[in-house]
Each structure stands twice: as C-alpha cells, then as structure tokens.
A tleap script that builds the chain and sets N, CA, C and O, in Angstrom:
source leaprc.protein.ff14SB
mol = sequence {
  NMET THR THR HIE SER GLN GLU HIE THR SER
  HIE THR LYS LEU ILE TRP LYS VAL PHE GLY
  ILE LEU SER PHE ILE THR ILE ILE GLU VAL
  VAL LEU GLY ILE ILE LYS PRO ASP SER LEU
  HIE LEU THR THR ILE LEU GLY THR SER PRO
  LEU ASN ILE ILE PHE LEU VAL LEU THR LEU
  VAL LYS ALA TYR TYR ILE THR TRP TYR PHE
  MET HIE MET VAL GLU GLU LYS LYS SER LEU
  ARG ARG SER VAL VAL TRP THR ALA VAL PHE
  LEU ILE LEU TYR LEU ALA THR LEU LEU LEU
  ILE GLU GLY SER TYR LEU ASN ASP VAL LEU
  ALA PRO LEU VAL LYS TRP ASN CTYR
}
set mol.1.N position { 98.703 122.689 196.181 }
set mol.1.CA position { 98.916 122.176 195.418 }
set mol.1.C position { 97.934 121.879 194.407 }
set mol.1.O position { 97.161 120.945 194.616 }
set mol.2.N position { 97.831 122.744 193.020 }
set mol.2.CA position { 96.383 122.182 192.481 }
set mol.2.C position { 97.045 121.563 191.144 }
set mol.2.O position { 98.043 121.966 190.547 }
set mol.3.N position { 96.255 120.535 190.862 }
set mol.3.CA position { 96.647 119.757 189.611 }
set mol.3.C position { 95.507 119.958 188.779 }
set mol.3.O position { 94.330 119.896 189.136 }
set mol.4.N position { 95.991 120.227 187.530 }
set mol.4.CA position { 95.404 120.572 186.310 }
set mol.4.C position { 95.364 119.260 185.394 }
set mol.4.O position { 96.289 118.676 184.829 }
set mol.5.N position { 93.916 118.971 185.431 }
set mol.5.CA position { 93.964 117.749 184.101 }
set mol.5.C position { 93.590 118.422 182.927 }
set mol.5.O position { 92.699 119.238 182.691 }
set mol.6.N position { 94.569 117.840 182.165 }
set mol.6.CA position { 94.081 118.184 180.582 }
set mol.6.C position { 93.780 116.597 179.734 }
set mol.6.O position { 94.510 115.608 179.787 }
set mol.7.N position { 92.627 116.728 179.056 }
set mol.7.CA position { 92.065 115.541 178.063 }
set mol.7.C position { 92.676 115.623 177.148 }
set mol.7.O position { 92.739 116.735 176.623 }
set mol.8.N position { 93.423 114.461 176.525 }
set mol.8.CA position { 94.198 114.319 175.709 }
set mol.8.C position { 93.400 113.509 174.576 }
set mol.8.O position { 93.236 112.289 174.591 }
set mol.9.N position { 92.944 114.371 173.617 }
set mol.9.CA position { 92.164 113.715 172.634 }
set mol.9.C position { 92.704 113.376 171.208 }
set mol.9.O position { 93.159 114.293 170.525 }
set mol.10.N position { 92.679 112.275 170.796 }
set mol.10.CA position { 93.409 111.663 169.722 }
set mol.10.C position { 93.051 112.635 168.323 }
set mol.10.O position { 91.865 112.925 168.172 }
set mol.11.N position { 93.615 112.920 167.747 }
set mol.11.CA position { 93.493 113.839 166.314 }
set mol.11.C position { 93.668 112.862 165.094 }
set mol.11.O position { 93.444 113.165 163.922 }
set mol.12.N position { 93.982 111.985 165.422 }
set mol.12.CA position { 94.396 110.573 164.529 }
set mol.12.C position { 92.941 110.859 163.088 }
set mol.12.O position { 93.331 111.478 162.098 }
set mol.13.N position { 92.025 110.579 163.092 }
set mol.13.CA position { 90.819 110.908 162.174 }
set mol.13.C position { 90.686 112.373 161.770 }
set mol.13.O position { 90.061 112.378 160.710 }
set mol.14.N position { 90.944 113.421 162.078 }
set mol.14.CA position { 91.292 114.536 161.564 }
set mol.14.C position { 92.251 114.752 160.930 }
set mol.14.O position { 92.202 115.496 159.951 }
set mol.15.N position { 93.507 114.078 161.380 }
set mol.15.CA position { 94.894 114.087 160.322 }
set mol.15.C position { 94.360 113.353 159.106 }
set mol.15.O position { 94.357 113.954 158.032 }
set mol.16.N position { 93.946 112.210 159.171 }
set mol.16.CA position { 93.913 111.360 158.210 }
set mol.16.C position { 92.637 112.170 156.899 }
set mol.16.O position { 92.809 112.155 155.680 }
set mol.17.N position { 91.490 112.772 157.600 }
set mol.17.CA position { 90.736 113.516 156.659 }
set mol.17.C position { 91.363 114.889 156.029 }
set mol.17.O position { 91.016 115.266 154.909 }
set mol.18.N position { 92.317 115.618 156.828 }
set mol.18.CA position { 92.944 116.783 156.254 }
set mol.18.C position { 93.996 116.101 155.063 }
set mol.18.O position { 94.091 116.558 153.924 }
set mol.19.N position { 94.676 115.045 155.518 }
set mol.19.CA position { 95.472 114.219 154.597 }
set mol.19.C position { 94.879 113.911 152.996 }
set mol.19.O position { 95.341 114.172 151.885 }
set mol.20.N position { 93.819 113.333 153.387 }
set mol.20.CA position { 92.782 112.857 152.224 }
set mol.20.C position { 92.629 114.161 151.454 }
set mol.20.O position { 93.167 114.143 150.347 }
set mol.21.N position { 92.212 114.923 151.686 }
set mol.21.CA position { 91.567 116.453 151.316 }
set mol.21.C position { 92.806 117.029 150.532 }
set mol.21.O position { 92.665 117.363 149.355 }
set mol.22.N position { 93.975 117.143 151.149 }
set mol.22.CA position { 94.873 117.596 150.631 }
set mol.22.C position { 95.468 116.662 149.500 }
set mol.22.O position { 95.959 117.241 148.532 }
set mol.23.N position { 95.477 115.262 149.518 }
set mol.23.CA position { 95.700 114.644 148.402 }
set mol.23.C position { 94.903 114.862 147.136 }
set mol.23.O position { 95.306 114.965 145.978 }
set mol.24.N position { 93.430 114.917 147.726 }
set mol.24.CA position { 92.611 114.719 146.430 }
set mol.24.C position { 93.151 116.288 145.915 }
set mol.24.O position { 93.527 116.333 144.743 }
set mol.25.N position { 93.194 117.150 146.449 }
set mol.25.CA position { 93.466 118.256 145.861 }
set mol.25.C position { 94.856 118.291 145.036 }
set mol.25.O position { 94.846 119.030 144.051 }
set mol.26.N position { 96.065 117.580 145.314 }
set mol.26.CA position { 97.559 117.718 144.683 }
set mol.26.C position { 97.021 116.979 143.359 }
set mol.26.O position { 97.004 117.601 142.297 }
set mol.27.N position { 96.521 115.457 143.442 }
set mol.27.CA position { 96.189 114.572 142.510 }
set mol.27.C position { 95.016 115.550 141.449 }
set mol.27.O position { 95.295 115.226 140.295 }
set mol.28.N position { 94.278 116.208 141.436 }
set mol.28.CA position { 93.543 117.511 140.994 }
set mol.28.C position { 94.766 118.085 139.973 }
set mol.28.O position { 95.002 117.954 138.772 }
set mol.29.N position { 95.316 118.682 140.927 }
set mol.29.CA position { 96.331 119.698 140.397 }
set mol.29.C position { 97.081 118.819 138.984 }
set mol.29.O position { 96.958 119.129 137.799 }
set mol.30.N position { 97.746 117.838 139.471 }
set mol.30.CA position { 98.916 117.039 138.770 }
set mol.30.C position { 97.470 116.599 137.258 }
set mol.30.O position { 97.570 116.875 136.063 }
set mol.31.N position { 96.741 116.151 137.702 }
set mol.31.CA position { 96.104 115.805 136.668 }
set mol.31.C position { 95.806 116.975 135.324 }
set mol.31.O position { 95.924 116.914 134.101 }
set mol.32.N position { 95.437 117.853 136.142 }
set mol.32.CA position { 94.909 119.524 135.205 }
set mol.32.C position { 96.651 119.773 134.686 }
set mol.32.O position { 96.932 120.138 133.545 }
set mol.33.N position { 97.362 119.583 135.421 }
set mol.33.CA position { 98.618 119.973 134.707 }
set mol.33.C position { 99.272 119.019 133.453 }
set mol.33.O position { 99.986 119.309 132.493 }
set mol.34.N position { 98.718 117.826 133.900 }
set mol.34.CA position { 99.045 116.824 132.807 }
set mol.34.C position { 98.368 116.858 131.150 }
set mol.34.O position { 98.877 116.732 130.036 }
set mol.35.N position { 97.016 117.086 131.628 }
set mol.35.CA position { 96.126 117.214 130.430 }
set mol.35.C position { 96.203 118.242 130.159 }
set mol.35.O position { 96.367 118.210 128.940 }
set mol.36.N position { 96.200 119.564 130.570 }
set mol.36.CA position { 96.325 120.838 130.325 }
set mol.36.C position { 94.900 121.029 128.994 }
set mol.36.O position { 95.073 121.314 127.808 }
set mol.37.N position { 93.779 120.806 129.581 }
set mol.37.CA position { 92.332 121.173 128.570 }
set mol.37.C position { 92.851 122.336 127.860 }
set mol.37.O position { 93.653 123.131 128.349 }
set mol.38.N position { 92.223 122.419 126.365 }
set mol.38.CA position { 92.586 123.484 125.769 }
set mol.38.C position { 91.564 124.711 126.165 }
set mol.38.O position { 91.986 125.859 126.027 }
set mol.39.N position { 90.299 124.507 126.629 }
set mol.39.CA position { 89.586 125.088 127.076 }
set mol.39.C position { 89.866 126.045 128.335 }
set mol.39.O position { 89.327 127.131 128.548 }
set mol.40.N position { 90.814 125.409 129.104 }
set mol.40.CA position { 91.323 126.117 130.246 }
set mol.40.C position { 92.802 126.810 129.632 }
set mol.40.O position { 93.063 128.012 129.660 }
set mol.41.N position { 93.283 126.216 129.329 }
set mol.41.CA position { 95.021 126.807 129.046 }
set mol.41.C position { 94.873 127.803 127.883 }
set mol.41.O position { 95.412 128.894 128.073 }
set mol.42.N position { 94.315 127.642 126.852 }
set mol.42.CA position { 94.435 128.826 125.531 }
set mol.42.C position { 93.502 129.932 126.235 }
set mol.42.O position { 93.972 131.069 126.285 }
set mol.43.N position { 92.600 129.776 126.622 }
set mol.43.CA position { 91.551 131.287 126.876 }
set mol.43.C position { 92.140 132.000 127.749 }
set mol.43.O position { 93.011 131.549 128.494 }
set mol.44.N position { 91.663 133.408 127.763 }
set mol.44.CA position { 92.381 134.530 128.778 }
set mol.44.C position { 91.078 134.767 129.392 }
set mol.44.O position { 89.992 134.586 128.841 }
set mol.45.N position { 91.328 135.287 130.860 }
set mol.45.CA position { 90.436 135.598 131.793 }
set mol.45.C position { 91.286 136.428 133.044 }
set mol.45.O position { 92.044 136.035 133.930 }
set mol.46.N position { 90.828 137.603 132.700 }
set mol.46.CA position { 91.612 138.344 133.848 }
set mol.46.C position { 93.145 138.693 133.663 }
set mol.46.O position { 93.867 139.150 134.549 }
set mol.47.N position { 93.450 138.458 132.611 }
set mol.47.CA position { 95.015 138.646 132.047 }
set mol.47.C position { 95.839 137.474 132.275 }
set mol.47.O position { 97.067 137.439 132.346 }
set mol.48.N position { 94.831 136.312 132.405 }
set mol.48.CA position { 95.703 134.718 132.400 }
set mol.48.C position { 94.818 133.759 132.173 }
set mol.48.O position { 93.630 134.063 132.057 }
set mol.49.N position { 95.168 132.661 132.087 }
set mol.49.CA position { 94.188 131.672 131.670 }
set mol.49.C position { 93.453 131.176 133.046 }
set mol.49.O position { 93.811 131.438 134.195 }
set mol.50.N position { 91.919 130.104 132.479 }
set mol.50.CA position { 91.256 129.951 133.992 }
set mol.50.C position { 92.258 128.808 134.425 }
set mol.50.O position { 92.060 128.636 135.628 }
set mol.51.N position { 93.138 128.043 134.030 }
set mol.51.CA position { 94.055 126.939 134.006 }
set mol.51.C position { 94.855 127.613 135.566 }
set mol.51.O position { 94.697 127.205 136.716 }
set mol.52.N position { 95.476 128.431 135.211 }
set mol.52.CA position { 96.321 129.482 136.092 }
set mol.52.C position { 95.241 129.998 137.449 }
set mol.52.O position { 95.685 130.041 138.596 }
set mol.53.N position { 94.155 130.277 137.207 }
set mol.53.CA position { 93.237 130.949 138.260 }
set mol.53.C position { 93.089 129.343 139.040 }
set mol.53.O position { 93.524 129.143 140.174 }
set mol.54.N position { 92.448 128.349 138.267 }
set mol.54.CA position { 92.357 127.076 139.047 }
set mol.54.C position { 93.075 126.544 140.192 }
set mol.54.O position { 92.715 126.132 141.295 }
set mol.55.N position { 94.570 126.713 139.416 }
set mol.55.CA position { 95.769 126.193 140.145 }
set mol.55.C position { 96.057 127.184 141.586 }
set mol.55.O position { 96.419 126.788 142.693 }
set mol.56.N position { 95.757 128.605 141.137 }
set mol.56.CA position { 96.003 129.536 142.631 }
set mol.56.C position { 95.133 129.117 143.090 }
set mol.56.O position { 95.538 128.550 144.105 }
set mol.57.N position { 93.779 128.974 142.986 }
set mol.57.CA position { 92.474 128.508 144.061 }
set mol.57.C position { 93.002 127.353 144.856 }
set mol.57.O position { 93.324 127.296 146.042 }
set mol.58.N position { 93.014 126.364 143.825 }
set mol.58.CA position { 93.488 124.902 144.518 }
set mol.58.C position { 94.864 125.182 145.744 }
set mol.58.O position { 95.104 124.668 146.836 }
set mol.59.N position { 95.485 126.131 145.014 }
set mol.59.CA position { 96.996 126.316 146.183 }
set mol.59.C position { 96.553 126.846 147.343 }
set mol.59.O position { 96.667 126.222 148.399 }
set mol.60.N position { 96.036 127.975 147.280 }
set mol.60.CA position { 95.426 128.662 148.572 }
set mol.60.C position { 94.448 127.921 149.305 }
set mol.60.O position { 94.189 128.392 150.412 }
set mol.61.N position { 93.877 126.947 148.994 }
set mol.61.CA position { 92.685 125.819 149.623 }
set mol.61.C position { 93.736 125.046 150.456 }
set mol.61.O position { 93.648 124.891 151.675 }
set mol.62.N position { 94.849 124.525 149.594 }
set mol.62.CA position { 95.932 123.322 150.253 }
set mol.62.C position { 96.561 124.435 151.485 }
set mol.62.O position { 96.753 124.018 152.627 }
set mol.63.N position { 96.785 125.559 151.190 }
set mol.63.CA position { 97.598 126.496 152.109 }
set mol.63.C position { 96.929 126.715 153.357 }
set mol.63.O position { 97.564 126.783 154.409 }
set mol.64.N position { 95.628 126.833 153.299 }
set mol.64.CA position { 94.167 127.228 154.309 }
set mol.64.C position { 94.336 125.774 155.207 }
set mol.64.O position { 94.467 125.836 156.429 }
set mol.65.N position { 94.321 124.317 154.405 }
set mol.65.CA position { 94.285 123.318 155.463 }
set mol.65.C position { 95.490 123.136 156.242 }
set mol.65.O position { 95.307 123.003 157.452 }
set mol.66.N position { 97.080 123.087 155.678 }
set mol.66.CA position { 97.965 123.487 156.179 }
set mol.66.C position { 97.934 124.214 157.230 }
set mol.66.O position { 98.308 123.727 158.297 }
set mol.67.N position { 97.486 125.515 157.156 }
set mol.67.CA position { 97.650 126.483 158.022 }
set mol.67.C position { 96.820 126.089 159.172 }
set mol.67.O position { 97.205 126.065 160.341 }
set mol.68.N position { 95.452 125.732 158.669 }
set mol.68.CA position { 94.102 125.480 159.945 }
set mol.68.C position { 94.722 124.531 160.837 }
set mol.68.O position { 94.847 124.701 162.049 }
set mol.69.N position { 95.095 123.550 160.200 }
set mol.69.CA position { 95.179 122.373 160.935 }
set mol.69.C position { 96.456 122.033 161.578 }
set mol.69.O position { 96.621 121.895 162.790 }
set mol.70.N position { 97.501 121.889 160.495 }
set mol.70.CA position { 98.439 121.403 160.941 }
set mol.70.C position { 99.867 122.491 161.610 }
set mol.70.O position { 101.042 122.211 161.846 }
set mol.71.N position { 99.209 123.569 161.725 }
set mol.71.CA position { 99.877 124.674 162.687 }
set mol.71.C position { 99.272 125.231 163.691 }
set mol.71.O position { 99.536 126.196 164.409 }
set mol.72.N position { 98.350 124.418 163.633 }
set mol.72.CA position { 97.136 124.721 164.777 }
set mol.72.C position { 96.684 125.889 165.053 }
set mol.72.O position { 96.833 126.424 166.152 }
set mol.73.N position { 96.037 126.440 163.999 }
set mol.73.CA position { 95.358 127.616 164.066 }
set mol.73.C position { 93.889 127.692 164.696 }
set mol.73.O position { 93.440 128.637 165.346 }
set mol.74.N position { 93.293 126.606 164.398 }
set mol.74.CA position { 91.945 126.370 164.817 }
set mol.74.C position { 91.747 126.181 166.231 }
set mol.74.O position { 90.642 126.049 166.757 }
set mol.75.N position { 93.233 126.169 167.033 }
set mol.75.CA position { 92.910 126.068 168.518 }
set mol.75.C position { 93.189 127.570 169.067 }
set mol.75.O position { 92.871 127.818 170.230 }
set mol.76.N position { 93.923 128.831 168.057 }
set mol.76.CA position { 94.106 129.852 168.779 }
set mol.76.C position { 92.832 130.423 168.884 }
set mol.76.O position { 91.726 129.912 168.708 }
set mol.77.N position { 93.254 131.905 169.295 }
set mol.77.CA position { 92.049 133.391 169.773 }
set mol.77.C position { 91.804 133.535 168.324 }
set mol.77.O position { 92.619 133.438 167.407 }
set mol.78.N position { 90.129 133.865 168.264 }
set mol.78.CA position { 90.188 134.606 167.097 }
set mol.78.C position { 90.846 135.535 166.493 }
set mol.78.O position { 90.956 135.605 165.268 }
set mol.79.N position { 91.372 136.380 167.363 }
set mol.79.CA position { 92.109 137.853 167.246 }
set mol.79.C position { 93.357 137.152 166.226 }
set mol.79.O position { 93.529 137.562 165.078 }
set mol.80.N position { 94.165 136.065 166.820 }
set mol.80.CA position { 95.436 135.565 166.430 }
set mol.80.C position { 94.952 135.241 164.949 }
set mol.80.O position { 95.165 136.007 164.010 }
set mol.81.N position { 94.445 134.329 164.862 }
set mol.81.CA position { 93.668 133.836 163.510 }
set mol.81.C position { 93.709 134.792 162.543 }
set mol.81.O position { 94.431 134.774 161.546 }
set mol.82.N position { 92.767 135.791 162.916 }
set mol.82.CA position { 92.340 137.103 161.773 }
set mol.82.C position { 93.840 137.870 161.613 }
set mol.82.O position { 94.116 138.296 160.491 }
set mol.83.N position { 94.786 138.050 162.677 }
set mol.83.CA position { 95.889 138.926 162.435 }
set mol.83.C position { 96.635 137.792 161.175 }
set mol.83.O position { 96.955 138.276 160.090 }
set mol.84.N position { 96.828 136.478 161.419 }
set mol.84.CA position { 97.797 135.808 160.584 }
set mol.84.C position { 97.128 135.788 159.212 }
set mol.84.O position { 97.837 135.975 158.223 }
set mol.85.N position { 95.897 135.590 159.083 }
set mol.85.CA position { 95.286 135.032 157.753 }
set mol.85.C position { 94.876 136.242 157.127 }
set mol.85.O position { 94.272 135.899 156.110 }
set mol.86.N position { 94.900 137.793 157.236 }
set mol.86.CA position { 94.491 138.747 156.652 }
set mol.86.C position { 95.443 139.512 156.610 }
set mol.86.O position { 95.269 140.556 155.982 }
set mol.87.N position { 96.708 139.283 157.221 }
set mol.87.CA position { 98.259 139.792 156.863 }
set mol.87.C position { 98.494 138.930 155.769 }
set mol.87.O position { 99.185 139.352 154.842 }
set mol.88.N position { 98.054 137.856 155.733 }
set mol.88.CA position { 98.556 136.921 154.632 }
set mol.88.C position { 97.775 137.380 153.115 }
set mol.88.O position { 98.283 137.592 152.014 }
set mol.89.N position { 96.599 137.424 153.480 }
set mol.89.CA position { 95.767 137.803 152.287 }
set mol.89.C position { 96.666 138.830 151.512 }
set mol.89.O position { 97.359 138.715 150.501 }
set mol.90.N position { 96.360 140.040 152.490 }
set mol.90.CA position { 96.756 141.285 151.710 }
set mol.90.C position { 98.181 141.415 151.240 }
set mol.90.O position { 98.525 142.225 150.379 }
set mol.91.N position { 99.094 140.471 151.926 }
set mol.91.CA position { 100.530 140.516 151.523 }
set mol.91.C position { 100.142 139.561 149.826 }
set mol.91.O position { 100.489 140.079 148.765 }
set mol.92.N position { 99.635 138.604 149.844 }
set mol.92.CA position { 99.470 137.815 148.891 }
set mol.92.C position { 99.150 138.704 147.436 }
set mol.92.O position { 99.817 138.774 146.404 }
set mol.93.N position { 97.534 139.497 147.901 }
set mol.93.CA position { 97.044 140.426 146.836 }
set mol.93.C position { 97.760 141.572 146.567 }
set mol.93.O position { 97.499 142.256 145.578 }
set mol.94.N position { 98.709 141.876 147.411 }
set mol.94.CA position { 99.697 142.873 146.832 }
set mol.94.C position { 100.848 142.452 146.215 }
set mol.94.O position { 101.527 143.281 145.610 }
set mol.95.N position { 101.113 141.534 146.257 }
set mol.95.CA position { 102.333 141.093 145.448 }
set mol.95.C position { 101.907 140.107 143.999 }
set mol.95.O position { 102.726 139.724 143.163 }
set mol.96.N position { 100.624 139.871 143.981 }
set mol.96.CA position { 100.102 139.459 142.669 }
set mol.96.C position { 99.561 140.845 142.267 }
set mol.96.O position { 99.896 141.127 141.117 }
set mol.97.N position { 98.974 141.599 142.751 }
set mol.97.CA position { 99.174 142.923 142.123 }
set mol.97.C position { 100.361 143.923 141.254 }
set mol.97.O position { 100.341 144.453 140.144 }
set mol.98.N position { 101.179 143.884 142.153 }
set mol.98.CA position { 102.478 144.281 141.708 }
set mol.98.C position { 103.004 143.608 140.565 }
set mol.98.O position { 103.261 144.332 139.603 }
set mol.99.N position { 103.283 142.038 140.421 }
set mol.99.CA position { 103.573 141.563 139.659 }
set mol.99.C position { 102.768 141.605 138.479 }
set mol.99.O position { 103.505 142.003 137.577 }
set mol.100.N position { 101.607 141.388 138.036 }
set mol.100.CA position { 100.641 141.786 136.934 }
set mol.100.C position { 100.857 143.303 136.543 }
set mol.100.O position { 100.928 143.598 135.349 }
set mol.101.N position { 100.932 143.988 137.235 }
set mol.101.CA position { 101.008 145.387 136.647 }
set mol.101.C position { 102.599 145.252 135.692 }
set mol.101.O position { 102.822 145.175 134.484 }
set mol.102.N position { 103.451 145.271 136.850 }
set mol.102.CA position { 105.062 145.188 136.069 }
set mol.102.C position { 105.336 144.330 134.572 }
set mol.102.O position { 105.882 144.634 133.511 }
set mol.103.N position { 104.627 143.059 135.112 }
set mol.103.CA position { 104.662 142.232 134.251 }
set mol.103.C position { 104.055 142.721 132.833 }
set mol.103.O position { 104.606 142.470 131.762 }
set mol.104.N position { 102.925 143.406 132.952 }
set mol.104.CA position { 102.432 143.843 131.682 }
set mol.104.C position { 103.000 145.089 130.949 }
set mol.104.O position { 102.879 145.476 129.787 }
set mol.105.N position { 103.603 145.541 131.931 }
set mol.105.CA position { 104.659 147.207 131.703 }
set mol.105.C position { 105.686 146.515 130.714 }
set mol.105.O position { 105.949 146.632 129.517 }
set mol.106.N position { 106.115 145.786 131.702 }
set mol.106.CA position { 107.509 145.064 130.646 }
set mol.106.C position { 107.158 144.517 129.545 }
set mol.106.O position { 107.952 144.544 128.606 }
set mol.107.N position { 105.824 143.863 129.396 }
set mol.107.CA position { 105.576 143.263 128.295 }
set mol.107.C position { 105.452 144.574 127.119 }
set mol.107.O position { 106.093 144.570 126.068 }
set mol.108.N position { 104.633 145.519 127.472 }
set mol.108.CA position { 104.289 146.869 126.441 }
set mol.108.C position { 105.831 147.216 125.920 }
set mol.108.O position { 106.110 147.408 124.737 }
set mol.109.N position { 106.891 147.266 127.149 }
set mol.109.CA position { 107.843 148.028 126.724 }
set mol.109.C position { 108.890 147.279 125.732 }
set mol.109.O position { 109.310 147.620 124.626 }
set mol.110.N position { 109.136 146.231 126.460 }
set mol.110.CA position { 109.923 145.157 125.244 }
set mol.110.C position { 109.417 144.464 124.314 }
set mol.110.O position { 110.126 143.837 123.526 }
set mol.111.N position { 107.666 144.473 124.247 }
set mol.111.CA position { 107.634 143.535 122.694 }
set mol.111.C position { 108.163 144.019 121.649 }
set mol.111.O position { 108.622 143.217 120.836 }
set mol.112.N position { 108.251 145.480 121.370 }
set mol.112.CA position { 108.993 146.036 120.343 }
set mol.112.C position { 110.272 145.754 119.631 }
set mol.112.O position { 110.714 145.820 118.484 }
set mol.113.N position { 110.751 145.338 121.074 }
set mol.113.CA position { 112.276 145.291 121.137 }
set mol.113.C position { 112.746 143.630 120.831 }
set mol.113.O position { 113.864 143.233 120.502 }
set mol.114.N position { 111.438 142.785 121.068 }
set mol.114.CA position { 112.329 141.499 121.697 }
set mol.114.C position { 111.678 140.532 120.329 }
set mol.114.O position { 110.484 140.729 120.100 }
set mol.115.N position { 112.163 139.854 119.728 }
set mol.115.CA position { 111.391 138.611 119.011 }
set mol.115.C position { 110.873 137.471 119.585 }
set mol.115.O position { 111.730 136.591 119.655 }
set mol.116.N position { 109.923 137.187 119.972 }
set mol.116.CA position { 109.902 136.013 120.677 }
set mol.116.C position { 109.680 134.665 119.827 }
set mol.116.O position { 108.696 134.534 119.099 }
set mol.117.N position { 110.775 133.565 119.987 }
set mol.117.CA position { 110.391 132.804 119.432 }
set mol.117.C position { 110.100 131.530 120.038 }
set mol.117.O position { 110.767 131.138 120.995 }
set mol.118.N position { 108.954 130.710 119.451 }
set mol.118.CA position { 108.224 129.708 120.214 }
set mol.118.C position { 108.607 128.257 119.719 }
set mol.118.O position { 108.092 127.270 120.244 }
savepdb mol mol.pdb
quit
C-alpha cells in the first residue's frame, strides 16, 4: 500500500493579489466610462475610438487573469494551456474581423437610405 502525500499550500495571498489587480482594472474601466475624455472618445483609430480599444485591452487582461488563476490554467500542462488560449485568441480575432467588415458594409449600404437622428 503506497501513500501519496500531497502538500497543501495556501493560495490566499495569490487570490487577494489577483483580486486587487482585477479590482484596479475594473475601477479604471468605470472611471474612463464615466469621464469619457474627448481625446479618447471623439477621435478615431483603426475605425473605432481609442477608448473602445482601451476597454477591449483591459477586458482581455481581466479575462486572462480570470482564466489563468481562477480556472487553474497556471497548473496545467503547456500544451493544454496553448490549445485553450490560441483557440480563444483566434475565435475573438475572427469574430472582431467579421463584425468590423459586416458593420462597415451595412453602414455603406444603409447610409443613403437611413436618416440618423442624434
């Protein structure tokens, strides 16, 4: 009869660290969403405002931390981590590209037909 001893280590410090990072990022998102600086909101880069790009990047960083630490990807084998991450990256890029292409097409087609009231 063999006994396997597994040492239990507390992850409390790590959980609080990740919680702090996620909270900080969320606070930045909320403040930027409330303030909406004109320099970030009213200019256009790559077909969207820099504020939208900042929100997208911060959301991806939060998704990384949630997946990496709370879904325990940090403890998995490298091949599994890569298969999960690369699948998600390619799916997100594909969907973003599709939305931008189709949205631009719909705008070009419908712009002469629709009067936009603001």
